[in-house]
C-alpha positions in Angstrom: -4.9 139.1 22.2 -2.1 136.8 21.5 -2.3 135.6 17.9 -1.8 132.0 18.6 -4.1 131.8 21.4 -6.8 129.9 19.7 -4.5 127.6 17.9 -3.6 126.0 21.3 -3.8 122.2 21.3 -6.9 120.9 23.1 -5.5 119.7 26.4 -7.4 117.6 28.9 -8.0 119.1 32.2 -9.8 117.8 35.3 -12.1 120.5 36.4 -15.8 119.5 37.0 -19.1 121.2 38.5 -22.9 120.5 38.3 -26.4 121.3 39.5 -28.5 117.9 39.9 -28.0 115.3 42.3 -27.1 112.0 40.7 -24.7 109.1 41.5 -21.2 110.0 41.4 -18.2 107.4 40.7 -14.8 108.7 41.8 -12.9 105.7 40.6 -15.5 103.7 38.9 -16.2 101.4 41.8 -19.3 100.5 43.7 -17.6 101.5 47.0 -17.6 105.1 46.1 -21.1 105.2 44.4 -22.4 103.7 47.7 -20.7 106.4 49.7 -22.2 109.2 47.6 -25.6 107.4 48.0 -25.2 107.5 51.8 -23.8 111.0 52.0 -25.5 112.8 54.8 -24.8 116.1 56.7 -23.4 115.7 60.3 -25.1 118.2 62.7 -23.5 119.8 65.7 -24.3 122.6 68.1 -21.0 123.8 69.4 -18.7 123.5 66.6 -17.8 121.7 63.3 -14.7 120.8 61.4 -14.8 119.2 57.9 -11.6 118.0 56.5 -10.2 115.6 53.9 -8.5 113.4 56.6 -10.3 112.0 59.7 -7.5 112.1 62.1 -6.8 115.7 61.4 -10.5 116.7 61.6 -10.9 115.0 65.0 -7.9 116.9 66.1 -9.5 120.3 65.2 -12.8 119.3 66.8 -10.9 118.4 70.0 -9.6 121.9 70.0 -13.0 123.4 69.7 -14.3 121.3 72.6 -11.3 122.7 74.7 -12.8 126.2 74.2 -10.6 127.0 71.3 -11.9 129.1 68.4 -12.1 128.3 64.8 -8.8 129.7 64.0 -7.0 127.6 66.8 -8.7 124.6 65.3 -7.8 125.5 61.8 -4.1 125.9 62.7 -4.1 122.5 64.5 -5.8 120.9 61.4 -3.3 122.4 59.0 -0.3 121.2 60.8 -2.0 117.7 61.4 -2.7 117.2 57.7 1.1 117.9 56.9 1.5 114.4 58.7 -1.7 112.5 58.0 -2.5 113.7 54.4 0.9 114.0 52.7 -0.4 114.2 49.1 -1.7 117.8 49.9 -1.4 118.7 53.6 1.8 120.4 54.0 4.5 122.7 55.5 6.2 122.6 52.3 3.7 124.4 50.3 1.2 127.4 50.8 -2.3 128.5 50.6 -5.0 131.0 51.8 -7.1 131.3 54.9 -10.5 133.3 55.0 -11.5 134.3 58.4 -14.9 135.6 59.7 -14.8 136.8 63.2 -17.5 137.0 65.8 -17.2 140.8 65.8 -18.4 140.9 62.1 -15.1 141.6 60.7 -13.6 139.5 57.7 -9.9 139.2 56.7 -7.6 136.7 54.9 -4.1 135.3 55.3 -2.1 134.9 52.1 0.7 132.5 52.7 1.1 131.5 48.9 4.4 130.4 47.9 6.9 132.9 46.3 9.4 132.3 43.5 13.1 132.5 44.6 15.2 135.5 43.8 16.8 133.7 40.8 13.6 132.8 38.9 12.9 135.0 35.8 10.7 135.0 32.9 12.8 132.6 31.0 13.3 130.1 33.8 11.0 127.7 32.4 11.9 128.0 28.7 14.1 125.6 26.6 16.9 126.8 24.4 14.4 127.5 21.8 12.4 130.0 24.0 9.5 127.3 24.2 7.8 126.4 27.6 9.4 123.3 29.1 7.0 121.5 31.2 9.7 119.4 32.6 11.3 122.5 34.2 8.2 123.9 35.8 6.5 120.6 37.0 9.2 117.9 37.5 12.3 119.8 38.5 13.6 121.4 41.7 13.3 124.7 39.7 9.5 124.4 40.2 9.9 124.6 44.1 8.5 127.9 45.5 9.5 129.3 48.9 6.9 127.6 51.2 4.5 129.8 53.2 2.3 127.4 55.3 4.4 127.7 58.6 4.4 131.4 58.5 0.6 131.7 57.4 -0.7 129.4 60.2 1.5 131.1 62.8 0.3 134.5 61.7 -3.3 133.5 61.7 -2.9 132.0 65.4 -0.9 135.0 66.6 -3.5 137.6 65.4 -6.7 135.8 65.5 -6.4 132.6 67.8 -8.3 132.6 71.2 -5.2 133.0 73.4 -6.1 129.7 75.0 -3.4 127.8 73.3 0.2 128.4 72.2 1.5 127.4 68.8 3.2 124.6 70.4 -0.1 123.2 71.8 -1.5 123.2 68.5 1.4 121.5 66.9 1.6 118.7 69.7 -0.9 116.4 68.0 1.0 116.5 64.5 4.2 115.9 66.3 2.9 112.8 68.0 1.5 111.4 64.9 4.8 112.1 63.1 6.9 110.6 65.7 4.7 107.5 66.8 3.5 106.9 63.2 0.1 106.3 61.7 -1.6 103.6 60.0 -1.8 104.0 56.1 -5.4 104.1 55.1 -8.0 105.6 52.9 -6.7 108.2 50.5 -3.1 107.9 51.1 -3.3 104.1 50.6 -5.1 104.9 47.3 -2.7 107.5 46.1 0.8 106.4 46.9 1.0 103.6 44.2 0.0 106.2 41.5 2.9 108.5 42.4 5.6 105.9 42.9 7.7 107.1 40.0 7.6 110.8 41.3 8.6 110.0 44.8 11.0 107.1 44.3 13.1 109.3 42.1 14.2 111.1 45.5 15.9 108.7 47.8 14.9 110.9 50.9 11.3 110.5 49.7 11.5 106.8 48.9 12.8 106.0 52.5 9.7 107.4 54.0 6.8 106.3 51.6 8.3 103.2 50.4 9.2 99.6 51.6 12.7 98.1 51.4 11.6 96.1 48.2 10.5 99.3 46.5 6.8 98.9 46.7 4.6 101.8 48.2 3.2 101.6 51.8 -0.3 100.2 51.8 -3.1 99.3 54.0 -1.7 97.7 57.2 1.6 99.4 57.0 2.8 102.2 59.3 4.0 105.6 58.3 6.7 107.1 60.5 7.9 110.5 59.8 10.7 111.0 62.3 12.5 114.0 60.7 9.1 115.8 60.3 8.5 115.3 63.9 11.9 116.9 64.7 11.1 119.9 62.4 7.8 120.4 64.0 9.2 120.3 67.3 11.8 122.8 66.5 9.0 125.1 65.2 6.9 124.5 68.4 10.1 125.2 70.6 11.6 128.1 68.8 8.6 129.6 66.7 7.8 129.9 63.2 11.1 131.7 62.4 12.8 128.2 63.0 11.4 127.0 59.7 12.9 130.1 57.7 16.2 130.9 59.4 18.5 128.2 60.9 19.2 124.4 60.3 15.7 123.5 58.6 16.1 126.5 56.2 19.7 125.3 55.5 18.5 121.7 54.9 15.8 122.8 52.6 18.0 125.2 50.6 20.7 122.5 50.2 18.2 120.0 49.0 16.7 122.2 46.4 20.0 123.1 45.2 21.4 119.6 45.1 18.3 118.8 42.9 19.1 121.5 40.5 17.0 124.2 41.9 17.8 127.9 42.8 16.3 128.4 46.3 18.6 129.9 48.8 18.6 130.4 52.7 18.0 134.2 51.9 14.8 133.3 49.8 13.6 131.4 52.9 14.6 134.2 55.4 12.8 136.8 53.4 9.6 135.1 53.1 6.5 136.8 54.7 2.9 135.9 55.0 0.5 138.7 54.3 -2.8 139.6 55.6 -5.0 141.1 53.0 -8.6 142.2 52.6 -11.0 139.7 51.3 -12.7 140.3 47.9 -16.3 140.8 48.5 -19.6 140.2 46.5 -23.3 139.5 46.9 -25.7 137.0 45.4 -29.3 137.0 45.9 -29.2 138.5 49.3 -26.1 136.6 50.5 -22.7 138.3 51.2 -19.7 136.6 49.7 -16.3 136.8 51.4 -13.6 135.1 49.4 -9.9 135.2 48.5 -8.4 138.2 46.5 -5.3 138.0 44.4 -2.8 136.3 44.2 -5.8 133.9 44.2 -8.2 134.3 41.2 -10.6 132.2 42.9 -12.8 135.0 44.8 -12.8 137.4 41.9 -13.9 134.7 39.3 -16.5 133.2 41.8 -18.0 136.6 42.2 -17.8 137.4 38.5 -19.6 134.2 37.5 -22.2 134.7 40.2 -23.0 138.2 39.1 -23.6 136.9 35.6 -25.8 134.2 36.8 -27.7 136.5 39.0 -29.5 137.9 36.1 -31.3 134.6 35.6 -33.9 132.7 37.3 -31.7 129.7 37.7 -34.2 127.9 39.9 -37.2 128.1 37.6 -34.9 127.4 34.6 -33.4 124.3 36.2 -36.9 123.0 37.0 -38.0 123.4 33.4 -35.0 122.4 31.6 -31.8 121.2 33.4 -29.9 121.5 30.3 -30.6 125.2 29.9 -29.5 126.0 33.4 -26.2 124.1 32.9 -25.8 126.1 29.6 -26.0 129.3 31.4 -23.4 128.0 34.1 -21.0 127.1 31.2 -21.3 130.5 29.5 -20.6 132.3 32.7 -17.5 130.2 33.3 -16.0 130.6 29.9 -16.3 134.5 30.3 -14.8 134.5 33.8 -11.8 132.2 32.8 -11.0 134.4 29.9 -10.7 137.4 32.3 -8.5 135.3 34.5 -6.1 134.6 31.8 -5.4 138.2 30.8 -5.8 140.3 33.9 -4.9 138.5 37.1 -1.4 138.0 39.0 0.4 139.0 41.9 -1.2 142.1 43.3 2.2 143.3 44.8 3.6 143.2 41.1 0.6 144.0 38.7 -2.6 146.1 38.9 -5.5 143.6 39.2 -8.8 145.3 38.1 -10.7 143.6 40.8 -13.4 146.3 41.3 -14.1 146.1 37.5 -14.3 142.3 37.3 -16.5 141.9 40.3 -18.9 144.8 39.5 -22.5 144.1 38.6 -22.4 146.3 35.5 -19.5 144.3 34.1 -21.4 141.1 34.6 -24.4 142.7 32.9 -22.1 143.3 29.7 -21.0 139.7 29.6 -24.7 138.6 30.1 -26.0 140.5 27.3 -23.8 138.6 24.8 -25.0 135.1 26.0 -27.2 133.2 23.7 -29.6 131.3 25.9 -29.8 128.4 23.5 -26.4 128.3 21.7 -22.9 127.8 23.0 -20.4 130.5 22.5 -17.1 129.5 20.9 -14.2 130.3 23.1 -12.6 131.9 20.0 -15.4 134.4 20.1 -14.9 135.4 23.7 -12.2 138.1 24.4 -11.3 139.1 27.7 -12.5 142.6 28.8 -14.3 143.2 25.6 -17.3 144.6 27.5 -15.3 147.1 29.5 -11.9 148.5 29.6 -9.9 148.1 32.8 -8.0 151.0 34.3 -4.7 149.9 34.0 -3.7 118.9 41.5 -3.3 118.6 44.5 -4.8 120.9 47.2 -6.9 120.2 50.1 -9.6 122.4 51.7 -11.0 122.4 55.2 -14.0 124.3 56.8 -14.2 125.3 60.5 -16.9 126.9 62.5 -17.2 127.4 66.4 -19.7 128.2 69.0 -18.7 132.1 69.2 -19.6 132.9 65.6 -16.0 132.7 64.1 -15.5 130.8 60.7 -12.5 129.7 58.9 -12.2 128.4 55.1 -8.8 127.2 54.5 -7.3 125.9 51.1 -3.7 125.0 50.9 -1.5 122.9 48.5 1.6 121.4 47.1 0.3 121.7 43.5 0.6 118.1 42.1 -0.1 115.2 44.4 2.9 115.0 46.8 4.3 118.2 45.1 7.5 117.7 43.2 7.9 114.5 45.3 11.1 115.7 46.8 11.5 115.4 50.7 14.4 117.7 52.0 16.7 115.5 53.5 16.8 115.5 57.4 13.5 117.7 57.6 10.7 115.4 56.5 9.4 118.4 54.4 7.8 117.3 51.2 8.2 120.1 48.7 5.9 121.8 46.3 6.1 122.3 42.6 3.9 125.3 42.7 5.7 127.6 40.2 4.1 125.5 37.3 1.2 128.0 38.2 2.9 130.9 36.6 2.4 131.3 32.9 5.8 129.9 31.7 5.2 131.7 28.4 2.1 133.8 27.5 -0.9 131.6 26.5 0.9 128.4 27.0 -1.2 126.0 29.2 0.0 124.6 32.4 -0.5 121.2 33.9 -4.2 122.1 34.2 -4.8 123.5 30.9 -5.0 127.2 32.3 -3.3 130.0 30.2 -2.1 133.3 31.3 -0.5 136.4 30.0 2.2 138.6 31.2 0.5 139.5 34.4 1.3 136.1 35.7 4.9 135.5 34.2 7.6 134.1 36.4 9.7 136.6 38.4 11.9 137.0 41.4 9.8 136.9 44.6 6.5 136.8 42.7 3.5 134.8 43.9 2.1 132.7 41.2 -1.8 133.2 40.5 -3.7 130.4 42.1 -7.4 129.0 41.6 -8.0 128.4 45.3 -11.2 129.8 46.5 -11.8 129.4 50.3 -15.0 131.1 50.7 -17.5 132.1 53.4 -21.1 133.2 52.7 -22.8 135.5 55.2 -26.6 136.0 55.7 -27.3 139.2 57.8 -23.7 139.4 58.7 -23.5 135.8 60.1 -21.8 132.8 58.6 -24.3 130.8 56.6 -21.9 128.6 54.3 -18.1 127.9 54.4 -16.7 126.1 51.6 -13.9 125.4 49.2 -12.1 122.6 47.4 -8.9 121.3 45.9 -8.9 120.7 42.1 -6.4 123.1 40.2 -8.4 125.0 37.8 -11.6 123.2 38.7 -11.7 124.6 42.1 -13.5 128.0 41.2 -16.4 126.2 39.4 -16.7 123.6 42.1 -17.2 126.3 44.7 -19.6 128.1 42.3 -21.7 125.0 42.1 -21.9 124.5 45.9 -23.2 128.0 46.0 -25.8 127.6 43.3 -26.8 124.2 44.5 -27.6 125.6 48.0 -29.0 129.0 47.2 -30.7 128.5 43.8 -31.7 124.8 44.1 -32.4 124.8 47.8 -30.2 121.7 48.5 -29.1 120.7 51.9 -25.4 120.9 52.1 -24.7 117.0 51.8 -26.7 117.0 48.6 -24.9 120.1 47.2 -21.5 118.6 47.8 -22.5 115.1 46.5 -24.0 116.5 43.4 -22.0 115.7 40.2 -20.3 118.5 38.5 -19.3 120.0 35.2 -16.4 122.3 34.3 -15.5 124.7 31.5 -12.4 127.1 31.5 -12.4 128.8 28.1 -9.4 127.2 26.9 -9.6 124.2 26.0 -13.2 125.0 24.8 -14.5 121.8 26.2 -17.1 120.9 28.8 -16.0 118.3 31.4 -18.7 116.4 33.0 -18.7 113.8 36.0 -20.6 110.5 35.8 -24.1 111.1 36.8 -25.1 113.9 34.4 -28.1 112.5 32.7 -27.6 111.3 29.0 -30.4 113.6 27.6 -28.8 116.5 29.4 -25.4 115.7 27.9 -27.0 115.2 24.5 -28.8 118.7 24.8 -25.4 120.4 25.7 -23.9 118.8 22.6 -26.8 119.9 20.4 -26.1 123.5 21.6 -22.7 123.2 20.4 -20.5 122.3 23.4 -17.9 119.7 23.2 -18.6 117.4 26.2 -15.7 115.4 27.5 -16.4 112.7 30.4 -14.2 112.9 33.4 -13.9 111.3 36.7 -14.5 113.2 39.8 -11.5 114.9 41.3 -12.5 117.7 43.6 -13.4 117.5 47.4 -15.6 120.4 48.5 -15.6 119.8 52.3 -18.3 122.2 53.5 -20.4 123.6 56.4 -23.8 125.2 56.4 -25.2 127.0 59.5 -28.9 126.2 59.9 -31.5 126.6 62.7 -30.9 123.2 63.6 -27.0 123.7 64.2 -23.8 123.4 62.2 -24.3 120.9 59.3 -21.0 119.5 57.9 -20.6 117.6 54.6 -17.5 115.7 53.8 -17.2 115.2 50.1 -17.3 111.3 49.3 -15.3 111.7 46.1 -12.2 110.5 47.9 -11.8 108.2 50.9 -11.1 109.4 54.4 -12.8 112.6 54.6 -14.7 113.5 57.7 -17.2 115.9 59.2 -17.0 116.0 63.0 -18.4 118.3 65.7 -20.0 118.6 69.1 
């Protein structure tokens, strides 16, 4: 254990989860409180898409109506969000797709960004050897080689229905980029808050700001002609056009001109990877989630394994604070393991089997005091057994054939690093901040890591993205996931617990206020809506409770005897559940 680990400054992060349905305020205004109060599931019989932006969701639903499968629809949504939800939808970032197929098989597509060949363990340090957040968050050094185009294309090639070409699925996105779209909802809300980040880059300012320097707002029109050209080239030539040719040359040139190190060879060498999912079980349900380089699936299963030893439903009915206490204790232990053990599986050995085993969870559970908080300083990763060796978006899709897709992808910060590569329309990520720039030094979300997640050439930084499908008797029951940096994993945990242990319908489970604890800093973050007496009880147990506004957006689908029930998270404007 690093000797300075527990001397870390208490950094504020923004990760939240919960167990009771109470009013939630995303920005402290009545409009959002009203949206939460009115949140209801949308029922469909033939298919369902739930996404953070309504136009993209409708595009996916249209593909389902035209006999496309869930993968076809997911690919169309992924490209559409690159146009209509620029803060996180992307072809300049990366992510993960979890697929359940009608034949009962499961797989995942890893299209996480990778570090350019010139990145090394010292790339994000200053001259004194200290971590330099400016380098890993705000500079072109932070840009990873984008994986979205390769990942979506691979998914379609292998698991699409065959009814559509990639060009067919790109066509709606191209039309939106070429013709323009009205600035509404979350884009209108978010652009003013990132004005400094985007206006720093002339190519970005030209797209997202007016001639007087003010951000586009309600009533304005967002036209992305260069992005339309890039998408048209991909549609005509294929996904390789993004990685080898004029688009790649322009991306590399833009990154290098801004002080980064990405080359055309870095782009040419990128590959999306199909990986087996990580699997677990919880109270008779099978969990299918994302394996490393995402930490999400491993940590979700580890936390659920710990919680499975408690009667959460009965405890919550008797004492809501006691149930939350157990969730918090499970979170702390899983995040401690995340920090020490997990990284790019192609470079380090991840003890996945150990961390997801029931016996390992039982060891952690034995050390949990049911009425007293365990200090983070007293939790040491792996102590119960020795191993063998901000901005993101999520969408969920199910179809009439029995296929399901959970997809989470990201630019990291809202609008990534803020740089649009001149002549491409591609907004680039700052994903390399997800590396541990220096062991046990927090990243932008307060997460710490060890040597397993240090920067290196061609490495994929560890992620918290947790696209997840729950199965009952081999068939999809719940499709979920969320944006939110370090808070993603605990958000998905809470959706599962709300549905299975509390018996909530999916709309209530998604709308419920959330809490979050991630080991370091040793604080419990709570959304508005957690009852005052519950907060007081947690504080009396020894937890340091910090109020935080909601951030995550767990767009989810539940499959019920009545049909597909979709729930769009009301925490931000513009999300939509749509089906037929």
